[in-house]
C-alpha positions in Angstrom: 108.7 -50.3 -206.0 111.0 -49.7 -209.0 114.2 -50.4 -210.0 116.5 -49.5 -212.7 118.5 -52.6 -214.3 121.4 -52.4 -216.7 121.5 -55.3 -219.1 124.2 -56.0 -221.5 122.9 -55.6 -225.1 123.5 -59.4 -225.8 121.5 -60.5 -222.9 118.4 -58.2 -223.3 116.0 -60.5 -225.1 117.0 -63.5 -222.5 115.9 -61.0 -219.5 112.9 -59.8 -221.1 111.6 -63.2 -221.7 112.6 -64.2 -218.1 110.7 -61.3 -216.4 107.7 -61.4 -218.8 106.9 -64.8 -217.2 106.7 -63.2 -213.9 103.0 -61.9 -213.6 103.6 -59.7 -210.6 106.2 -57.7 -212.8 105.2 -54.8 -215.2 107.7 -53.7 -217.6 108.0 -50.2 -218.7 111.1 -49.7 -221.1 112.8 -46.3 -220.5 115.0 -44.8 -223.0 117.7 -42.4 -221.9 119.0 -39.9 -224.1 122.4 -38.6 -223.6 123.1 -35.1 -224.5 126.3 -35.0 -226.6 128.8 -32.2 -225.7 130.4 -30.6 -228.4 134.0 -29.5 -228.2 132.9 -25.9 -228.2 130.5 -26.5 -225.1 133.1 -28.2 -223.3 135.5 -25.3 -224.0 133.0 -22.8 -222.9 132.3 -24.6 -219.7 136.0 -25.1 -218.8 136.5 -21.4 -219.6 133.6 -20.5 -217.1 135.0 -22.7 -214.4 138.3 -21.0 -214.8 136.7 -17.4 -214.6 134.9 -18.7 -211.4 138.0 -19.8 -209.8 139.6 -16.5 -210.6 136.8 -14.8 -209.0 137.0 -17.0 -205.8 140.6 -16.4 -205.4 140.1 -12.7 -205.7 137.6 -12.7 -203.1 134.8 -11.6 -205.4 132.9 -14.8 -205.2 132.6 -17.0 -202.1 133.5 -20.9 -202.6 131.8 -23.7 -200.6 133.3 -26.6 -198.8 133.9 -29.9 -200.9 131.8 -31.7 -198.4 128.7 -30.0 -199.6 129.4 -30.7 -203.2 130.1 -34.5 -202.6 126.7 -34.7 -200.5 124.8 -33.5 -203.4 126.1 -36.5 -205.5 
């Protein structure tokens, strides 16, 4: 079984020392690289969303129920 654990920076060394002493635990560090969104990218995404909403209102594009979107999350 795998777990994802978030540990505050100031407690990382303590936490690692603690779990290193558990012989049945295998430690595999995972780094998450968050993609930075530039202002231009954000502007383009908002513009695209507005255009999509206009198409839905004009009946040129079909929308989907909010429940479907929430179930994907």
